[in-house]
NUDREN-888346 format. One record per residue (C-alpha): z, y, x; residue number from 1; residue in one letter. Coordinates in steps of 0.02 Angstrom, whole numbers. Layout:
BEGIN
NODE     zz     yy     xx pos code
NODE      Z      Y      X NUM    A
...
// end
This chain:
BEGIN
NODE     zz     yy     xx pos code
NODE  -1161   5970   4438   1    M
NODE  -1328   6022   4508   2    A
NODE  -1353   6203   4563   3    F
NODE  -1519   6300   4577   4    D
NODE  -1524   6408   4724   5    Y
NODE  -1706   6446   4726   6    S
NODE  -1674   6617   4684   7    H
NODE  -1583   6639   4848   8    R
NODE  -1757   6600   4946   9    K
NODE  -1908   6703   4995  10    S
NODE  -2058   6674   5095  11    S
NODE  -2153   6780   5225  12    R
NODE  -2296   6760   5329  13    K
NODE  -2270   6767   5533  14    I
NODE  -2418   6802   5636  15    K
NODE  -2425   6778   5816  16    L
NODE  -2553   6887   5926  17    V
NODE  -2584   6917   6104  18    D
NODE  -2562   7080   6202  19    G
NODE  -2733   7119   6137  20    H
NODE  -2696   7082   5953  21    G
NODE  -2800   6927   5961  22    T
NODE  -2718   6786   5860  23    P
NODE  -2645   6641   5933  24    I
NODE  -2688   6481   5846  25    A
NODE  -2601   6308   5848  26    N
NODE  -2463   6375   5922  27    R
NODE  -2266   6305   5884  28    E
NODE  -2137   6433   5829  29    I
NODE  -1952   6392   5786  30    L
NODE  -1857   6486   5651  31    A
NODE  -1674   6492   5623  32    S
NODE  -1561   6593   5505  33    Q
NODE  -1427   6697   5605  34    K
NODE  -1368   6797   5452  35    R
NODE  -1362   6794   5267  36    H
NODE  -1424   6922   5140  37    E
NODE  -1296   6870   5022  38    F
NODE  -1112   6951   5077  39    L
NODE   -986   6821   5112  40    F
NODE   -840   6935   5146  41    G
NODE   -667   6926   5209  42    A
NODE   -524   7039   5216  43    V
NODE   -437   7066   5386  44    F
NODE   -338   7238   5394  45    F
NODE   -235   7187   5544  46    E
NODE   -404   7215   5646  47    M
NODE   -366   7396   5630  48    V
NODE   -201   7404   5719  49    P
NODE   -262   7254   5838  50    Y
NODE   -400   7376   5901  51    L
NODE   -289   7531   5929  52    A
NODE   -177   7418   6034  53    G
NODE    -31   7424   5913  54    K
NODE     18   7246   5895  55    L
NODE    131   7134   6010  56    D
NODE     49   7019   6121  57    P
NODE     75   6863   6020  58    E
NODE      9   6948   5865  59    R
NODE   -138   7014   5952  60    A
NODE   -190   6841   6019  61    Q
NODE   -187   6761   5848  62    L
NODE   -312   6909   5791  63    C
NODE   -427   6886   5929  64    A
NODE   -438   6700   5882  65    Q
NODE   -441   6730   5697  66    D
NODE   -583   6860   5722  67    F
NODE   -686   6722   5808  68    E
NODE   -670   6605   5665  69    K
NODE   -706   6745   5542  70    M
NODE   -854   6797   5626  71    K
NODE   -917   6615   5632  72    A
NODE   -928   6614   5451  73    V
NODE   -925   6790   5360  74    F
NODE  -1042   6943   5368  75    N
NODE   -944   7065   5260  76    Q
NODE   -776   7133   5263  77    T
NODE   -668   7268   5165  78    T
NODE   -566   7397   5253  79    M
NODE   -408   7484   5186  80    S
NODE   -435   7650   5126  81    F
NODE   -275   7672   5013  82    Y
NODE   -243   7858   5007  83    L
NODE    -53   7837   5029  84    G
NODE    -87   7730   5193  85    R
NODE   -226   7811   5261  86    Y
NODE   -172   7990   5235  87    E
NODE     17   7979   5217  88    P
NODE     24   8162   5268  89    E
NODE    -84   8276   5196  90    E
NODE   -232   8340   5301  91    G
NODE   -194   8190   5431  92    K
NODE   -299   8032   5387  93    P
NODE   -296   7884   5499  94    D
NODE   -483   7919   5547  95    F
NODE   -494   7865   5735  96    E
NODE   -419   7700   5718  97    D
NODE   -503   7665   5555  98    T
NODE   -667   7722   5615  99    M
NODE   -654   7617   5787 100    R
NODE   -621   7467   5674 101    G
NODE   -776   7500   5548 102    A
NODE   -884   7511   5710 103    K
NODE   -815   7358   5784 104    F
NODE   -854   7262   5627 105    F
NODE  -1035   7347   5606 106    R
NODE  -1066   7289   5798 107    E
NODE  -1028   7115   5754 108    N
NODE  -1152   7093   5611 109    G
NODE  -1032   7145   5463 110    F
NODE  -1073   7250   5305 111    T
NODE   -915   7356   5292 112    V
NODE   -847   7413   5124 113    K
NODE   -704   7552   5098 114    G
NODE   -574   7505   4975 115    H
NODE   -537   7612   4872 116    P
NODE   -575   7796   4856 117    L
NODE   -481   7814   4698 118    C
NODE   -336   7717   4629 119    W
NODE   -170   7749   4552 120    H
NODE    -70   7619   4655 121    T
NODE    -34   7648   4849 122    A
NODE    -94   7843   4805 123    C
NODE    -12   7985   4906 124    A
NODE    142   8053   4858 125    D
NODE    107   8221   4920 126    W
NODE    -29   8237   4778 127    L
NODE    114   8237   4651 128    M
NODE    168   8419   4694 129    Q
NODE     -2   8495   4622 130    Y
NODE    -58   8541   4448 131    P
NODE   -173   8413   4372 132    D
NODE   -327   8526   4414 133    E
NODE   -289   8535   4589 134    T
NODE   -260   8347   4604 135    I
NODE   -428   8316   4530 136    L
NODE   -507   8439   4660 137    E
NODE   -421   8363   4797 138    K
NODE   -457   8179   4740 139    Q
NODE   -664   8235   4738 140    L
NODE   -645   8325   4904 141    A
NODE   -570   8171   4978 142    R
NODE   -722   8060   4914 143    I
NODE   -843   8182   4982 144    R
NODE   -756   8187   5149 145    R
NODE   -738   7998   5188 146    D
NODE   -907   7956   5115 147    V
NODE   -986   8086   5223 148    T
NODE   -874   8046   5379 149    A
NODE   -915   7862   5377 150    Y
NODE  -1097   7871   5323 151    R
NODE  -1208   7748   5428 152    G
NODE  -1064   7652   5467 153    V
NODE   -979   7623   5287 154    I
NODE  -1102   7635   5155 155    D
NODE  -1017   7527   5020 156    T
NODE   -869   7598   4928 157    W
NODE   -750   7538   4785 158    D
NODE   -768   7713   4721 159    V
NODE   -626   7673   4575 160    I
NODE   -511   7532   4544 161    N
NODE   -438   7467   4407 162    E
NODE   -480   7605   4278 163    V
NODE   -453   7496   4120 164    V
NODE   -265   7511   4149 165    I
NODE   -258   7670   4240 166    M
NODE   -216   7796   4095 167    P
NODE    -77   7683   4028 168    V
NODE     -1   7620   4192 169    F
NODE    190   7656   4170 170    D
NODE    274   7570   4314 171    K
NODE    291   7745   4408 172    Y
NODE    222   7917   4402 173    D
NODE     74   7941   4506 174    N
NODE    -54   8084   4531 175    A
NODE   -214   7976   4472 176    I
NODE   -143   7905   4318 177    T
NODE    -96   8090   4267 178    R
NODE   -281   8153   4286 179    I
NODE   -345   7993   4201 180    C
NODE   -244   8039   4064 181    K
NODE   -300   8224   4069 182    R
NODE   -486   8189   4080 183    Y
NODE   -506   8019   4006 184    G
NODE   -569   7865   4086 185    R
NODE   -749   7896   4074 186    V
NODE   -736   8073   4117 187    G
NODE   -646   8027   4276 188    L
NODE   -765   7883   4324 189    V
NODE   -916   7991   4305 190    K
NODE   -846   8142   4419 191    M
NODE   -788   8009   4561 192    V
NODE   -954   7938   4555 193    F
NODE  -1054   8101   4563 194    D
NODE   -943   8143   4712 195    A
NODE   -990   7995   4802 196    A
NODE  -1168   7999   4779 197    F
NODE  -1180   8182   4812 198    E
NODE  -1112   8121   4993 199    S
NODE  -1224   7984   5010 200    N
NODE  -1385   7955   4904 201    P
NODE  -1411   7784   4968 202    N
NODE  -1244   7717   4957 203    G
NODE  -1173   7560   4858 204    T
NODE  -1040   7621   4747 205    F
NODE   -934   7497   4642 206    L
NODE   -823   7510   4494 207    I
NODE   -696   7380   4520 208    N
NODE   -570   7293   4408 209    D
NODE   -452   7137   4378 210    F
NODE   -479   7152   4195 211    N
NODE   -631   7045   4153 212    T
NODE   -609   7080   3962 213    S
NODE   -718   7158   3835 214    K
NODE   -603   7315   3876 215    D
NODE   -698   7324   4051 216    Y
NODE   -859   7296   3974 217    S
NODE   -838   7422   3841 218    N
NODE   -779   7544   3968 219    L
NODE   -937   7519   4081 220    L
NODE  -1047   7533   3933 221    A
NODE   -970   7710   3892 222    D
NODE   -974   7760   4060 223    C
NODE  -1166   7719   4074 224    F
NODE  -1201   7804   3915 225    A
NODE  -1106   7957   3983 226    A
NODE  -1224   7963   4150 227    G
NODE  -1099   7885   4274 228    A
NODE  -1188   7824   4434 229    K
NODE  -1123   7670   4463 230    I
NODE  -1244   7552   4540 231    N
NODE  -1136   7402   4567 232    T
NODE  -1002   7308   4464 233    I
NODE   -849   7245   4548 234    G
NODE   -738   7092   4486 235    I
NODE   -567   7042   4556 236    Q
NODE   -514   6856   4525 237    S
NODE   -348   6831   4598 238    H
NODE   -313   6664   4542 239    Q
NODE   -130   6639   4599 240    H
NODE    -91   6540   4430 241    Q
NODE   -234   6421   4450 242    G
NODE   -432   6428   4426 243    Y
NODE   -491   6523   4298 244    W
NODE   -605   6369   4241 245    G
NODE   -796   6346   4230 246    D
NODE   -796   6415   4053 247    E
NODE   -719   6571   4067 248    K
NODE   -812   6600   4233 249    L
NODE   -988   6577   4160 250    Y
NODE   -918   6695   4007 251    E
NODE   -874   6833   4132 252    V
NODE  -1038   6809   4228 253    L
NODE  -1136   6818   4063 254    D
NODE  -1045   6964   4010 255    R
NODE  -1074   7080   4162 256    Y
NODE  -1241   7013   4202 257    S
NODE  -1312   7097   4041 258    K
NODE  -1296   7270   4115 259    F
NODE  -1425   7219   4244 260    G
NODE  -1332   7284   4400 261    L
NODE  -1282   7176   4544 262    P
NODE  -1107   7099   4534 263    I
NODE   -984   7092   4681 264    H
NODE   -836   6973   4662 265    F
NODE   -729   7081   4764 266    T
NODE   -555   7002   4780 267    E
NODE   -535   6819   4770 268    N
NODE   -390   6702   4786 269    T
NODE   -339   6520   4777 270    F
NODE   -182   6485   4839 271    T
NODE   -131   6329   4948 272    S
NODE     51   6335   4895 273    G
NODE    121   6313   4716 274    H
NODE     55   6408   4576 275    L
NODE    131   6554   4515 276    M
NODE    219   6536   4352 277    P
NODE    110   6554   4194 278    E
NODE    231   6681   4109 279    E
NODE    203   6806   4258 280    I
NODE     78   6948   4178 281    V
NODE     82   7063   4316 282    D
NODE     47   6964   4486 283    L
NODE    141   7102   4575 284    N
NODE    308   7040   4489 285    D
NODE    314   6874   4583 286    Y
NODE    395   6924   4738 287    Q
NODE    452   6791   4859 288    I
NODE    461   6769   5047 289    T
NODE    438   6588   5061 290    D
NODE    275   6518   4995 291    W
NODE    205   6377   5114 292    P
NODE     42   6309   5127 293    S
NODE     55   6121   5079 294    L
NODE    -78   5983   5118 295    P
NODE    -90   5924   4929 296    E
NODE   -119   6103   4863 297    Y
NODE   -250   6132   5010 298    E
NODE   -353   6003   4940 299    E
NODE   -340   6094   4779 300    R
NODE   -378   6265   4864 301    Q
NODE   -540   6186   4933 302    L
NODE   -596   6101   4773 303    R
NODE   -577   6254   4671 304    D
NODE   -659   6377   4807 305    T
NODE   -806   6270   4833 306    E
NODE   -832   6245   4646 307    N
NODE   -829   6443   4611 308    M
NODE   -932   6475   4760 309    A
NODE  -1063   6368   4706 310    R
NODE  -1070   6444   4534 311    I
NODE  -1077   6613   4605 312    L
NODE  -1215   6591   4734 313    F
NODE  -1311   6502   4596 314    A
NODE  -1292   6655   4489 315    S
NODE  -1446   6782   4514 316    P
NODE  -1338   6947   4477 317    K
NODE  -1200   6901   4604 318    V
NODE  -1230   6969   4782 319    E
NODE  -1057   6965   4857 320    A
NODE   -907   6853   4865 321    F
NODE   -768   6912   4964 322    T
NODE   -592   6812   5008 323    I
NODE   -426   6911   4996 324    W
NODE   -381   6872   5145 325    N
NODE   -450   6778   5293 326    L
NODE   -267   6710   5333 327    Q
NODE   -101   6688   5267 328    D
NODE    -13   6787   5389 329    R
NODE     10   6959   5310 330    G
NODE    -68   6905   5146 331    A
NODE    -46   6997   4988 332    W
NODE    113   6942   4892 333    L
NODE    147   6819   5033 334    H
NODE     26   6701   4940 335    A
NODE    -46   6555   5055 336    P
NODE   -220   6609   4994 337    A
NODE   -317   6617   5162 338    G
NODE   -435   6508   5232 339    W
NODE   -329   6501   5388 340    L
NODE   -142   6462   5406 341    R
NODE    -22   6597   5466 342    A
NODE    -43   6520   5640 343    D
NODE   -233   6537   5641 344    G
NODE   -263   6342   5613 345    S
NODE   -403   6310   5484 346    E
NODE   -374   6249   5319 347    K
NODE   -499   6115   5232 348    P
NODE   -558   6264   5142 349    V
NODE   -618   6345   5297 350    Y
NODE   -688   6191   5371 351    T
NODE   -789   6137   5215 352    R
NODE   -846   6317   5163 353    M
NODE   -911   6354   5342 354    K
NODE  -1015   6196   5322 355    E
NODE  -1091   6252   5157 356    I
NODE  -1112   6434   5205 357    I
NODE  -1186   6407   5397 358    T
NODE  -1286   6242   5368 359    Q
NODE  -1310   6198   5178 360    E
NODE  -1349   6385   5131 361    W
NODE  -1436   6434   5292 362    M
NODE  -1615   6376   5356 363    T
NODE  -1598   6319   5531 364    K
NODE  -1716   6247   5665 365    N
NODE  -1876   6264   5562 366    L
NODE  -2024   6209   5656 367    K
NODE  -2183   6310   5607 368    L
NODE  -2362   6300   5684 369    V
NODE  -2486   6456   5665 370    T
NODE  -2657   6409   5586 371    D
NODE  -2827   6483   5642 372    E
NODE  -2773   6662   5600 373    N
NODE  -2620   6645   5699 374    G
NODE  -2512   6637   5542 375    E
NODE  -2367   6531   5491 376    A
NODE  -2265   6547   5322 377    E
NODE  -2077   6564   5333 378    L
NODE  -1982   6503   5186 379    S
NODE  -1807   6488   5172 380    G
NODE  -1646   6574   5118 381    F
NODE  -1646   6761   5128 382    R
NODE  -1566   6844   5291 383    G
NODE  -1600   6892   5465 384    D
NODE  -1712   6760   5579 385    Y
NODE  -1724   6741   5766 386    A
NODE  -1901   6669   5785 387    I
NODE  -1930   6584   5957 388    E
NODE  -2111   6567   6034 389    A
NODE  -2170   6537   6217 390    E
NODE  -1987   6584   6263 391    G
NODE  -1972   6743   6182 392    K
NODE  -1863   6789   6046 393    T
NODE  -1905   6903   5886 394    F
NODE  -1801   6954   5752 395    E
NODE  -1873   6947   5570 396    V
NODE  -1799   6972   5399 397    S
NODE  -1819   6878   5253 398    L
NODE  -1780   6988   5089 399    R
NODE  -1787   6974   4902 400    K
NODE  -1937   7080   4895 401    N
NODE  -2033   7013   5045 402    S
NODE  -2168   7121   5116 403    L
NODE  -2354   7066   5086 404    A
NODE  -2409   7105   5261 405    E
NODE  -2354   6972   5396 406    P
NODE  -2227   7016   5514 407    A
NODE  -2326   7026   5680 408    V
NODE  -2260   6954   5835 409    L
NODE  -2331   6996   6009 410    T
NODE  -2339   6875   6151 411    L
NODE  -2385   6988   6307 412    E
// end
């Protein structure tokens, strides 16, 4: 299948001048893309305890090695803010370690997303002692506190997670299902997004769900009609039971593209082990400890991941694709869905997708020559570029809405 990626590209004039502002003509410059505008993400929750010095030496060494592999491919990560783990005791959030991790990722060129601010699972037990009105008040206060505290480091959040099932979730009692029943899905969604935007008006705020049916799209339509300030749609695709198939993927893309908002594929898994049995309805019900990654299944993982990634990269509304998680070690449900094995070795999917993301979908070593006005046109995949001229290096960004004025680079 031929894919069109032209919408991922832009052009911008580069102007070379001397210290007096005089254009420099007939000068060769070299342009190489260093970072994508599109967000290729990987989850690596273990980095927080690693950076805090809380891992044994062997585990710490694996983390350090895995991070180098992560940095070579990805530019986005999702960090854990599950309330029951982030703040297991009321008033004592794990702020210091989490902020250290978030700043580390930012310093290494990653866009960081917090996940999630409101969810019925992994919620805090201490909320259960309060009446519904107080639970809601504390939930909204939590959102304002964390969005404010991390602003400038984390500006992207899964504000609310899995709302479709939230009020009817019956596996165990929890505070968030209580208030979702009390105030309704739409009412709760509107309130949590209002709280997020009050705290960071320029934030990227997602609603996120594994339910990709019309139930989710109908909920979104109702939320928008009520004035909910959702600005990004999150879609999960944990495919432990096998690839959705192109037909379903295109159907989902069509359904959610109609809202006109950016779409992030937030949680994506393909196993490199046996597939989960078809009769399992809730993936969490399949709990086994021995789920090995095997060569024949690693090839299937590569094939399905590459196919889905190409479809998403060719879809104009999709702006992010995040794998859950980077490596098999400590993976959700023990599934071998990482791009690295538990020992940190690379699976075929890592090797191939690294080639696609950092070579095929990047503009590298582009030689340009300035004209009589000192200008040259940079055209390529959108992102951040290093421009080399006369032994000096400049940074230039190529974005969706490129500036009409050229980027002026001064050679002293």
